[in-house]
N, C-alpha and C positions, 0 to 999 in steps of 0.2 A: 606410551607414544600413540595416539590415534592414527587410525587409516581410514581416512575419506575415497569414497569411490561414487563418482556421478553417475546418475540413472536418468532414463528418459521418462520422465512422467507417462501415468498410465492411459489407456485411453479415454477413460473415462473421467480424466482431469479436465476443469473448466477451462482452461487452455486448448483442449482440444474439441470444444462445443463450438457448434455453427454459430448459433445466437451470440455466444459471451465475445466470439472473435469479432461479429460483423459490427457488435455495440462500442466495442473496445477501438475498430477501425474508425467509427463513426466521429468517435467522440477522438480521434486522432493522439489515443495512447498506445494502442498497438505497435506501429513505428518503432519507436524509441523504446521498448519494453522489454525486457528480458525475463525469465524464468527458469529458475535452475533447481534440482533436488538434487541433495548427496547425503549418501547412508556414513554411516561413521559409526566407530568400533567402542573407543572410548566413555566413560561416563562421565556426565559433566553435570554438577550442582546449579540450579537455574543461577545462582549469583556469580557462576563464572564463567558469563557470556562472551567478555574481552577474551579472555582464554580459547575459549570455542572457535568463535570468527577468525581470530588469530592465526588459530593451526590452521584452520579451514582455507584460506585465502593465503597460507603457504604452503599449501600443499599441491603438490606438481600436477598430480591429475585435474584438480579445479581450475590451478592456473590456466590449464590449457582451455576450456570453456566457459569460465568466468569474466566477460568481458565490461567495460565500461565507455562511455560516447565520448570521445575528446571533442574540443574545439575543429570547426573545419568537419563534422559529422562522420569521423571513422571512427570504428569501433574496433578496442584495442585491449591486450591484456593487461596485467599489473606490470609483469616483467620483471621481478624482482624477489627478493625474500620482504617479508611483513615486519615490521617492529613492533608493529601493533596497532590492533582496529578498536576506535574509539566506539562504544554502544552506549546504547542508554534501552533500558526497559522498558515496554509498550505494555499497556494494560489490552488485555484481550481476555474478558470474563463473559460476554456477552452471549447465551443461545438460543436469544428470541428477537424479535425485531422490533418488540414496540419500541425503543428510543423512536422511529419514525413517526410513531403517533403523533409525536408531539407537531411534527409541520404540517397535520391535518387539521389537528386543532386551534393552533394559532389563528388570531380573530382580529389582533391590531397592530398592524393589518394583517388580512387572512393571508398565508401562503399559497395552501395549497385547496384548491375549489373542492367540493363533496363529492365528483365525479372524476375527480383526479387530475385536472387540469392546473399545471403553476402560474401563478398568478404573473402578470406583466407589468412593467414597470418602466421609470424615462431610463433612456439609455443614457450609460455611464462606463467608465473605462477606471478600473484599479488594479494596479500589481501586474497592469499590462493584459489580465484578463476584460473581456467585454461582459459587462451588464446588461440584460435585457428582462429580467424577471426577479422576484422576490426572491427566490432562493439563493442565487449567487448574491444578491444582495446581501443578504444573512452571513454569508459565509464571506464577503469579503469588505464589508463596508461596518467601518468599528461605529459610527453612530446608526447605523439602521435598528429600527426600533423593533424588531426580532432578535438582535445581536447575542443578546444574552437567553433566548431559547432556550437553548442546550449549556449545560454547566460546563466549567473546563474538564472536570471529570469524565463528562460525555464525549465531549470532543477530543479528548486524548485517547478513547477507545477507538482499537484496530477496525473495527467493524465501522464508525462515522469515519475515522481517517480513508478508507477506502470509498467510502461514499463520495466525501465532499472529492477527492479526484477524478472519481467517474464525473461528476456534476462539471469541474471545472474543465476538465479536457486536456487537450494539447494547443498547441498554435492555432490547428484550424477547426477546434471541435464545433460539431454541429448540435446545437442543444435539443432537447427533448421537451415535447412543450406538456407531457406528461409524468407524473412524480415514475409511476412503477418500473421502468426499466432502468433508472437509475436503484433501487431498490433492489430489484432483481441479479442486476450484475454484480451490487456491493456482495449479497448474501451468497452468491456463487462461487467469487473469488475468497471471499470470508471464510465458506468451508472447504475451499480448497486447501485452505495456507493454514489453517487452525485442525488438531481431532478434540474429539471430544469422547467422552465416558461415563458411565453412570458411578456414582460415590455406593459403595456396596455398604454402607451405613445408612444413610438416607435415601439412599433410591433416585436421589437428584443428579440430572445430568451437568457436567461441568467440563470445562475448556481445558483439558490436561496441557495443551502446548505451551512452550513460551517462547514469547516474540519480543525479538531488540531492532532496533533502529539503527544500522550503520551510519555514525554522521561522519567519520573521518578513517583513512586508513593512511599510515605512517613508512613509507621507507627509509632508508641511508641518507638517500635525497632531499627527503623533508616528504611534505602531506602530498597523497597522491590528488590529481585534480578526478574526482570521480564523477563531476558533469560539467559540459560546456558551459554552463549558465547560471546563474541565481535564480532561483524560481524556488514557491511552495507546492511546485509539482515536481521539483526531484524529492525522490525518495530509494530505499533501498532498504527492505525489511528481511529478517533471517528469522522463520518461524521453526523452533526446535519440537520436536517430538519425542521426548528422553523415553517415552515406553519403547518406540519402534526404534530410535535414533536414526533419525532421518531432519536434516535441516532441506525449509523450501526458500528460495530466498526470491525476492520478486525488486526488481530493477526498475527504474522508470528515468528517463532524461528529458528535461523539459528543453524545447531549441525554437526559440520566438522566430519567426520570419522579419522581424525590423530590430 
């Protein structure tokens, strides 16, 4: 039987950092975002993500603090026994920022200029998001000339997912003109969520955390509504550090203004 204990993030947490908080506020992500750190006692294999998350969400102490955004704008707990949490394993293997070099190297057309400026484009709207630059166009427009710049595997990595979330933001996102703030905040969030350690054999540093995306939560009455609307900016990630036996949950709900 596992025991779960929610704990306060340390003062060094990215979510206590003034720069990160100001940027997430500017991008309209912070107001509908929740971050929870939970310690646990039982050993779980990385392929037991469904069991771990189900046990965690069933714990009374966790249910006191874990809330989701309902329709109408109110935050509420799950309020009942969880039968099953559906999760999928997310790749989180990157320990460098080389992934973002492709954005500066793209030339047909150019996405980021040599000085770090993001190139502008004709205004458009896709999936409820305003497009005014070639970075957002690459993320949202399937027929974009740069849509294939990142491989499917690269787009699946947690670091890139966090970057996409930062770029797209919330319903009242104030866009950046330069690439650097998006990369910097994505890096800090990634380092907050996952742990790294050096392999004693090879000496190489690798990610030791296992990351799951919580796709659905089921109770006796049926599936729980985790979000007030449908959006690619809805997410709930659970990053597990098996060595320290800590789960870090990052939740965000997208709320459209119309």
